[in-house]
N, C-alpha and C positions, 0 to 999 in steps of 0.2 A: 769411242763408242762404248767400249766395255766399261770405262770409267763412268760414263753417263748412266748406263744401265745399273751399275753398282750403286750410284748415288740415288737413283730412283727407287731401287729395292730397299736401300737403307732408310730412305724417307718413309716409304710405305710401312716398313717394320716399326719405325719410331711412332708413326701415327697409330698403328694398331696397338702398340704397347701403351701409348698414352691413353687411348680409349679404354683399354683393359684396366689400367691403373685408376682411371677416373671412375669407371664402373665399380671397381673394388672399393674405392674411397667413399662412394656414395652410400653403399649399403653394407651392413654386416649382420650376422646372425648371432643372436644371444640365446643360449640354452640354459636350462636350470630346473630346479625342483622346488615346489612350495610345500612346506610341512607345518603342522601345528607345533607351536613353541613349547607346549606342555608335555607332549608325549612323542613327538616326532612323526605322527601319522600323516600320510599324504592328505593335502587339501584338494579335493576334486572340484573342478569348475571354477577355480579362482580366476579373477580377471587380471590380465597383465596388459598394461598400456604404457605408451611412451609419453612421459610428461611433456606438456606443451605442444603435443601433436594432435591433429584432428583425425589422423589415420586410425583405422580400425585396429584393435589389439587382438589378443588371443586369450584362450582359457586353458587351464591345466587339464591334463588327461587323468585317467583312472589311477595312475601311479603318482600324480602330483607334478609330472614333468611338463615343460613347455618349451616352445621354440618360437622366436619372434625376430623378424627382420626389422632393423632400425637404420635410420639415416646416420651419416657420418657425424652430424652435429649433436646427436642424441647423447645425453649424459645421465639420464635418470629414468628408471622404470617405476610405475605405480602399480602395486600389487594389492588387491583387496578381495574380500569375500564376506558374505553376510555373517554377522556374528563376530567378525574380526576387525581390528583396526587397519586402516590403510597404511601401507608401509612404502617408503621411498627407498629405492635401491640404486646406488651409483654403479654405472656400467663403463665409466671411462677406462679405457685400456683393458677391458675384460671381454671375454666371449662366453664365460660360464658364471652363473651366480646361483646360489642357493638361498632361499628365503624362508625364515621361520616366522609365521604370523602369530601375533599375540591376540588372545580372545578379548573382545570388547564387552564381555558379560558384566564387567564392573559398572557399566552405565546403568544397570538396573538399580544400583544404589544411588543414582543421581537424584537430587532433590528437585521436585517440580513445584510450581506455585499452583495451589488450588484455592477455592473460595475461602477467604479469611484465614489462610494458613499455608503450610507446605506439607508435602508428603514424599516419601521415597517412591520412585517410579514402580518398583516391584510390589508396593503395597496398594496400588490403585485398584479399585473395583469398578470404577466408571471409565467411560471412554474419554481419555485426555491425551491430546497430542502436544508435545513440547518441542518448540523450535528455538534453539539457542543462537546467539549472535554469529557463531562460527558457521552455522548452517543457513543463514539468511541468504536470499538472493543478492547477488553482487551487481555492480554497475551503478548507473545514475539512478538512484532511488529518490523519489520526490514525496512519497506518502507511506506511512507505516504498513498499510495493507499490502503494498507491493513486496515487502520483505518476505512474506509467507505464501505468495502466490505460487501454487503448484507444489507446496512443501508438505501439506497435510491431507491425508485421505478424507474425502467427504466434504472438503471446504472449497467452495467455488467463489472466485473473486474476478469481477468483470468491470472494466472501465466503461462507464455508460455512454460518454459522449466524446471523449478525446480532448475535451476542454481542459487545459492545465488547471489543476485544483478542483476539477469537476467531481461529481459524486461517483461512487463505485457501488456495485451490487455485491454484497457479501452474503453467501448462503452456507449454512452448516447443515449438512444432510438434507438438502432440498428445501422446498417451500413448505412452511408449516401453517400458514394462515392465508385465507382467501381475501378477506376484507381488511385485515390489519397489516401493519408493517412486518417485514420478514428479516430485517437486519438484526444481527446479534447485539447483545449488550457488550460494550467495551468498558473495561475497568483498568485504570492506570494507577499503579502503586496504591491500590485499595480504593481509589476514587472512581465512583460510577459516573460515566459520562452521560449527558442528557440525550444523546443521539442526534443532535442538530447543532447549528451554530447561528449566531446573530448575523446571518447573511440575508438582508432584506429580500423579500420575494418579488418586489416591484421589478419592472423591466418589461421587455417585450415591445412596448410602445406600438402596439398594433400589429406586430409580426410574431405573435405567439409567445409562449413562456420561454424562459432561458434555462439552461442546464442547472441542476441542483449542485450544491457544494459538498465537498468531502468533510464530514464532521471531525476527521482526524487531521485536518490541515495544520492545526497549530502545534502538532507534535513533531519534533525533529527525529527522523528515522535513525540518525547516528547516535541518539541518546538511549536507544533501546537495547537492553541486555538480553531479553528473552520474551517470547510470546507463547502463552499456553491457550489451547483451544479446548473448551469443555463442550462435549458433543451431545451426550445422552442425558436422560432425566436424572440419573444417579449423580452425575457430576454437576448439573446445573440447578438442581432443586434448592441448593443453599441460597440461590439468588431469587427464588420464588417466581412471581409473575414476570419480572423483567428478564429472566433467563430462559423464557419459553423458546426463543429462537437460537439458543446457544450463547456461549459467553467466550469472549476473547480477553484474556488477562495480559496486560502489557506491564512488564517490569523494567524500569529504567536503570541505567548504570549508576553505580555508587562509587564513592572514593574508597581507596584501599590504604591501609596503614603503610607508611613509608614516606620517603622524600617526595616533594612535589614532582609530578610527571606532566609534561606538556604534550598534547596530541594535536597535530595539524594534518589536515587532509583536504585535497581539492580534487574535483572531478568535473569533467565536461562530457557532453554527449550530443547526439543529433537525433531528431525525430523526423521521419518521412512517412508518406503514405505507403502502407505495405502493399496494397494492390489497388490500382485505379480501375474504376468501372469503365468498361469498353463502350465508347460512344463513337459516332461517326465523326471523322475529321472533315475539313473543308472539301477536300477532293472527293471523298466518299459521299458527302452530302450532295455535292453537285451531280455526281453520277446517279444518285437516287432521284434527284429532281428531274434529270433528263429521262430516266427510265419511266417515271410516272407522268412526264409531260408537264411539269410545274416550273415554268421558266421564271416566274416572278418571285421565287424564293431565294434567288442568288443575289447577295448584296456586294459581292466582289471582294470580301475580306477573307482572312485566314487566321482564326483565333482559336485558342484553347482556353475556354472560360475557367475550367477547373484549375489549370496552371496559374491563371492570373490571380486567383484568390488564395492559393496555397503557397507554401514555401518549405524549405528545410529548416525546422526549428532547432535552435541551439539552447542547450541547458548548461548552466554553470552552478556549481554547488561547492561551498566552502564551509569547513567546520573547524572549530578550535575548542579545546577543552584543557583544563588544568585540574588535577586532583591530587589528593594526598591525605595525610593525617597521622594521628597517633592512636594509641589504645583508647584514649578518652574522647576522641572526636575525629571524624573523617568527613571530607567534603569533596564535591565535584562541581565545577563551574564550567558551563559550556555556552557557546554561541554559534550561530550558523547564518548563512545567507544563501538563498536560492533564487535564481533568475531563470525561469523556464519560458521559452517562446513556444506558442502554439503552432501547429501545422497550418491552421487557418490564419491568414494575416490579421493583424489587429487583435490578437488574442495572446494571453500569457499571464503569468503570475510571478510576483516577487514576494518572498517570505523572509522575515527576520525573526529569529528566535533566540531567547536567552533562558537558561535553565540552571538553577542552583539546588543541589540536594546535599543534605548534611545529616549525620548521625552522631549523637553524643551519648556517652556513658558516664554516669555520676556515681558517687559514693565509692568507698574502698572496695566494696564487693562488686561494683559495676552493675548492680541489679536495677538501678533507675536509669531509664533511657529516654531520649528525646530525638525524634526525627522531624526535621523542618525542610519543606520543599517549596519552591516558588518557580513558576514557569510564566514567561511573558512572550507573546507572539504578536506580530503585526503582518497582515497579508494585504497586498495590493493586487487585485485581479482586473484584467481587461477581458471582457467577454464578447465573443463574436456572435452575430445573429444566427445561431444554430438552434433549431427547435424541432420537436417532433409533433407539435400540435398547431402549426401555423398554416397548413395547406401549402399550395404551390407559391402563392404570392409572398409569403413570409419566410420561405426556406431558402437560405443562401445557397446551400449545396444543391438543392433541387433546381434553383434558377440556373446555376452553372451547368448542370448536366443536361438541361433541356434547351440551352441557348443555341441558336443557329450559328454554326461555326463560320459561316460566311459573313456574318453581321459584325461590323467593327464594334469594339467596346469603348474606343476612344475616338475623339474627333481629330482630324488633321490639325497640325499646329497652325497652319496658315488660315484656318477658318475663323480665328478670333479677331474681331475688329481692333486694329491698332496693336495687335499682338498681346493684348491684355487678357489674361485668363480669369475666369470667375473663381470663387473661393474653392470650388471643388475640382480645380485643375482642368485637364483635358478630357475628363470622363464624359462620355455621352450620356447625360442623365435622363434625357427625355425619350430615348429610344426604347420602345416597348413592343414586344412581339405578341400580337393577339391581346387578350384581356388580362393575362396572368403573368407572362414572363417579363420580369424586370431585369435590367442590366445588373448582374451580380456585383460588378465593381462599384456601381453607383450605390447599391445597398450597403456595401462594406464601408464606403466613404461617408454615407449619411448617418450611419449607426454609431453611437458612442455609448458604452455601458461600462462603468467602472465601479468596483466595490472595494471598500477599505474595511477590514475587520480587525479589531484588537481584542486579545484574550489574555486574561490573567487567571492562573490557577494557583492557589496557595493552600498549603495544608500543614498542620502541626499534629504530631502524634506522640504523646508521652506514653511510656510503658513502665511497668514495675514487675519484676520477677519475685513473686510472693514466696515461692519455694523453687527448688531446682526443677520441679515438675509442673508448676502452675504460674502462668503469666497473665496479667491484665494489661489491656491496651485500649487507649482512647484515641479517636481520630476525629478531627474537625477539618473540613475543607470547604472552600468557596471557589466557585467557577463563575467568573464574570466576563461576559462577551458583549461587545458593542460594535455595530456595523452601520456604515453609511453607503448608500448606493445612488449614483447619479447616472441617468440614461436619457437618451434622446434619439429622435429621428428628424433629420433636417427637412425643411419645408420643400426643398427642390427635388426630393425623391419622387419618382412617378408611381406612387402607390395610392390607390383610392383612399380618401379620407385623410391622407397625410400631405399630398401634393398641394402646394400653395398655403399650407397651414403649419406643418411641423408639430411635434409633440415632445414633451419632456417631463421628467418627474424626479423628485428627490425623496428617498425613503430612508428611514432610520429604524433600527431595531436594537433592543437590549434583552439579554437573557441572563438570569442569575440562578445558579443551583448551589444549594448548601447541603452538606451531609455531616451527620454526627453518628459515629459508630462506637459502640462499646463491645469488647469481646473478652472472653475468659477462655484461655487455651490450657488444656491439661494433656500431658503426654508422659507415660511411664512404662518401663519394662518391668512389669510386676513380678515376673519370674523368668526362668530360663526359656519357657515355652510361650508365655503370654505377654502381649503388649497391648495397652489400651490407650486410645487417644480420644479426647472429647472437646467439644466447642460449644459455648453458650454465647449468645449475642443479642444485642438490641441495636436498631438502626432507625434513623430519622432522615428523610429527604424532603427538601422543599424546592419547588420549581416556580419561577416567576418570569414573566415576559411582558414587555411593553414595546410600543412602536408608534411612529407617526410619519407623516409624509404629505407631499403635495404635488400636484401636476397641473399642466396647462397646455393649451394649443394656441394656434393663430399667432405665431411669432412674426415680428416685423423684420428684424435685421438678419441677413443671411450669414454674416460673419461671426456671430456670437455662439458660445456654448450655451444653449438655451437653459440648461439646468442651473446655470449660474445667474440667470436673469429671468426668473419666472414672471417677474413683474412686467416684462416687455411682451405681454400677450394680451389678448382681449379678456376683459374682466369676467365675462360670462363663461369663458372656457376653463377657468381656474377651479380647482377643487382641493380640499384638504381632508385629512382623516387622522385619527388617533385611536389607539386601542390599548387595553390592558388585559392580558389573558387571566382568567381566573387562577388564583394561586392554587397549585396542586401540591398536596402533602402525602407522604407515604411513611407509615410507621410499621416496623417489622420486628418480630421476635423469631429467633432461629436457634436450632441446636443440631449437632452432628456427633455421632459416636462411631468409632472405629475399633474393631477387635481383630487382632492378628494372633493366630495360633501356629507356632512353629514355622512361620513364613510359608505355610502351605494353605491354610484356610483363613479367608478374610471376610469380614462382615462390615458393611457401612450402612447406617441408618440416619436419615436426614429429615428434618421437618422445618418448614418456615411458614409463619403466619404474616400475611401482608394486609394492613389496614390502610385504605385509601379514601381521600375525600371525594374521589370519583365514584365510589360505591354508594349504594342506597343506604338510607338510615337504618333499615331493618337488617342489613347484612354488610357491615363495614369491613369484615375480614374474610380473606380467602386463604385456604390452607393448601400447602404443597408438600406432601410427604413423599419419601422415596426410600427404598430398601434395595441393596445390591449385595451379591455374594461373588466370591472368586475362589478358584482352586488352582494353586500353583503346582501343576503336575511336574514341572521341571525340578521341583525340590523333593519329589518323592524318591525313595531309594532306588526304584527300578529305572529312573531317568537321571538321577543326580550326576552320574559320571558319564553320561552319554556324550559322545563326540559329535553328534549331529543335531542335538536339540540344545539351543541356547536358552530359550525362554518359551514355555508353553503354559498358557493360562486359560481356563474356562471361566467366563463371566456370565452372570444372569442378573438382571435388574428390573425394577418396577418403579 
């Protein structure tokens, strides 16, 4: 008996000891102190986090000290504070660490891209936000605007429809126009984009318009090195009338001197509905029918119409690039493939891109340069019948949300004579609740809308450094985009005007933009205290657009894609069209001057004159002047050695 009790006591002791050791192994406390690497002063309020953990971290106290509990698997702390670089600190085998943070003030000397040139961040007098590749949003990125979503103050980016490849709303400092467009001007490597794409606007086929396309679809996000957002009048005036809503400058990656480097990356992701709208399920619907005494509304089924038309969408993204070069020439060649499924069934986009950029330097002095770039993109879109202007009858999601959950969406398998199903399968195509509610599965099966768009952008830009302070640059670019759209609604869908008839169309569109830019850039440190920069330029833009198409109704054969056989329709129902948009031309002259005194007092003056064929004969030109001032207080003697002020600047602009 004594031995038994001794064994029980020993077992209990071992259990308690193992629990204690387990608890000790799970957590440990790390203490330390965070100081400034320059003078050793404590950094108060620095953030201390465990790398790779979602748990809340801690902050340093008034003496720079901290204490944080970490898991047994933790190996690294992340320590950061405004104005300092983030530092990774290894804690393996340690319980105490001291961290000396280095100031990140050097990023004020970082060069950012502004209109037709570059500038040091500390010299800016306008509102410019710069987002580099290392700061881009990570994950499965399908369009360039997603890279900077939430990354710059005053910039709003919203996906309008959820349709893969669909349009986005981009607003810089809010809405600036009531009747005109509000999206900013996009500039890629000096090339101004037209703001649209040759994505034919046909479609709808009686169920409203279809979502617009993203004008940046043809750019591979993985090719982008930085994005600068010009926000205020001082920064955007150099682009004149086209910069009224702000400007986003996209700079693509270039090759670097050295041996060829190969980059490969692949990513995949999923898309789901973030939050479903709450509607009655079959049991709740029957309960409601019983409560209101409506016995004839129960059809005996149990369906979730929204689930039937949606899915978890998978996205695949593959990128490859090779780059390299010598002092005389650098290159980068990249390619990508994107396959994104939409959350709505029968929707998605496939995109193929190839991009080649090159920079050459000639002569012994390397004063003569040449940049040559070419981008080719092809997109295949499959568009679901989603619309905000179709009313109840034409809205796929609206039909699903108002569908009676007791009403079957499909017919029983044994209801087909001889077991032979029609072309639309077992979908119950003729069931219709009231006058407006159409089976959403039938609408999805009857609708077909596909868009193919090909885009080529090519540019050539020779330059010559006349002196060490003066450079001339010429740029010619052409942006050619061509799109074909085929869409239809099958004749068996129970929609008024379509049932028994069907409708289909084929639409084509072409857009061409040409740009010629001449610039003369001057920059010189004229004395110890004074620096002067100046820009003179001339620019010519030409916009052309054409299109054609045809449509028909009253198709005979149920099994055909109608848009491939428009001739199998009644002759009176057919129609054709063609158009050529009036050629629009824009000629501009612009100038900008910058004066910097002791890195303290800054002045920028800009003017641009835009002459357009859209303007009246009596006033062909509009003028867009701007003046801005800035005072770098942080460079004044009374703040120069401040430990708590990294950069303090007052700006005023008109």
